[in-house]
N, C-alpha and C positions, 0 to 999 in steps of 0.2 A: 541571504547568503546560501540559497538552497534552490533546488527545483524538485517539483513533486507532481504526481499524477493521481487524480481522484476519479474512480470509475465504478460503474455499475454494470454487471453482466445482465443483458436484457432477457436472457432465457431463464436464468435461475433467480435473478434478483439479488445475487450476492454482491457485496460491496468491498472495494479494496482501495488501499493507498500505498504507493511506493514513493520513497523520498531519498535524495542523496545530497550531501553537503560537505564542504570543507569546514566542518564544525563537529564537535564531539557529541556523540549520542543523540543525533538528530531524531532518531526514532522514539526518544522519550518525551518529546514535546510537540512535534509536528502533527502526527496522525491521531485523529479522534473518530471512532466509529461506534455505532450501535446497530446491531443486527435488526433488519426490518425497519429501521428509522432513517439512517443516513450516514454520511461520512464528511468530515471537515479536515482540511489541512491548513494549519496556521503557521506562518513563517515570516521571514525578514526580521525586523526588530520585534521578535515574536511576542504575541499576547495570547497565552494559553487559554484565557477565558473565551476567546473567540471560538475555540474548539468545544469547550465545556458547555458554554451557554448556547452556542450554535446548535449543538445536538439537542439540548433541552427545548429550544424553540422549534426545531424540526419535529420533535416528538409531540409538541403541542399543536402541530398542524400548520405552522406558518410556512409560507413559500420561501425558497432560497433567496430570491431577489429581495424580498422584504426583509429577511434576516440580515443579509449583507448590508443593506442600507441602514438598518437600525444599529447593528454592531459598529459600523464605521462612524455613524453620527454621534454615538455616546463616548467615543474614544478620542481624547485630545491628541493622542499619538498616531492617529489614523494615517497620516502622510508617510509614516515609516513602516506601516503594516502591510502584509499581504496574506490573503486567505481565500480559499475557494471550497465549495461544497456541492454535494448532490444528495437528493432525498431518495426514499425507497421507490419512488415512481420514475426516477430519472431526471427530474427537474434539477437544474444546476445554476450556479451563479458564482462570480469571482470578483475580487477587489484587489487592486494594486495601488498603494499610496504613491503620491507624486514624488516623495523624497526617498523611495526605495532606490538602492544603489544600482546604477546601470551595469549591464543591461537588465531591465526588469519589465515584466509584462505577463499576460496570461492569454490563453486560448480556450474557448468553451465550444464544445460540440455535443452531439447527441450521446448521452450516457457517459460523458467523460469531460474532464477539464484538466489543463496542464498550466502550471504557473511557476515562475522562477524569478530570482533576483540575484544580482552580482554574477551574472552569467557571461559566457564568452560572446553571446549575441542572441538575437531572436531565433536563429537556426536551431538552438538547443531545444526549445519547447516545440518548434515546428517539427523537428525530427522525432521527438518523443510522441507527439500526437499522431503523426503519420504512421509510425510503426505500430502503435496501438490499434489504429483503425485497419491496417493491412493484415493484422494477425487475428482478425475475427474468426471465431470457430475454435481457437485453441483455449485451453484452460485459462481462467482469469490470471492466476499467478504467473504463468508463462508470458502472457501478453504484457503484464506490467513490467516484468523483468526485462523483456526484450525492448520494450519502449524506453525504459530508463537507460539501457545500454546504448541505444541509438542516440539519446540525448548526450550521454557521455562522449560518444564518438564524434558528436558535433561540437564539442568543446566543454560542455558541462559547466560546473562552477569555475569561474575564471581563476580562482585562487588555488584550485587543486582538489584533492579527494581526502576524505577522512572517515565519514560514516554514512550508513544507508540503512533503510528498513523497509520491510514489506509486511503489511497487515491486511488480512482478509477475514471478514465476518460473513457467515451465512445468515440464518434467520434467528440465531440465538443471542443471548446476552454475553457470550464469551467468544473470543477469537477462534476461528478454525485454524488459522495460521498466523503467527506473530514472530518474525525473525528479524534480528538486528546485527549489524556489524558496527560497533560503537567507536572503534578506533583502529582502522585497518588501512594498509597501503593501497588496497584495491577493494573497497567495500562492496561494490556491485558484484564483482566476481565472487566474493565471499558469500554474498546472499545467494548466488546461483548454486554454490557448493552446499550451503545449508538447506536450500530447497531440495536438492538431490538427496541429502541425508534424510530429510523429512519424508521423502517418498519411499525410503527403504522400510520404514516401520511406523513412524509417528502418524502420518496422514491416514494410514489404515486403522491404527488404534483410535484415531479421532472419530471414526465412523461408529465406534461402540459407545461413545460418551452420551450421557443423559441429555435429553432435550425437554422442552416444555410439553411436547406431545408424547414423549416417551421418557417419563421421569426416572426410570431405572436404567435406561440405556440398554445396551446389549450385554446381558449377563453371561450367556454362553459364548465364550470367545473362541470356540474351536474353529468356527468358519474363518474368522479373521486370522487366527494363528496359521491355519493351513495356507491361506493366501500369501502371508508373509514368508512362510517356509518355501513355497513354490517360487516366489520371486527371488529369494536368496539362492535357491538351487540353480535357477536359470542364470543368475549373475555369475556364480562360480563355474558353471558349465561353459559360459562364454569367455571366462577368464577376465571378467571385468572387476576391477577393484572396488571396494566400498568407497563411497564419497566421504565417509566419516573417518576422522583421524583415529577413532577408537575401534577396537575389535567389535564387530556386530554381536549383540546379545543373541543367545539362542532361546527359542521358545521352550 
């Protein structure tokens, strides 16, 4: 009852998943990512363990194709499941059960896979994949959002729209960006708004956070505060409104 895209940025190694559905809070159960390990989207008559165990198996060094085969083989509900994954090196694999509701299927290409079920037709995932590939060179978040919007434009979930999510991990154990529209009339458009809000302050602050290589993060925040202030000044000078519903906080 969903379509999703799982991708790896070949230059940075960052991993991302975007998903949309006529189902409540799809971002709470479909995307599973570990920085530097891999990403799994599990959907249709969803089995969350395909995400949890799939990541554990990727961390143990198993290949995506072998993991997909093992997860499907052990699950008596496999015919109603759909899941796809990618590892930190770009290897990927996908599975669509025979009883997933039409239209259902997946496409796998270099550093990306797209899968969906209960869709308007195969054109949904075809448009999603094509747009992702055509936007090479843009930031991963923008590519994923544009790809999903293309899928929506091609018909999306044939029942309509309700929720969507975008999750991106860099090389850490926590998400660099995790935004969701759990119950919204136009969830993909809401994700685009949230991404714009994140770009006003949040994504800049994210650069100061602790990492395994830099356990204290950036303690002196003057540089990042100056950048945020400059961006805010430029926005005001151009007469552009904030993407946030709230009044922007001042440094």
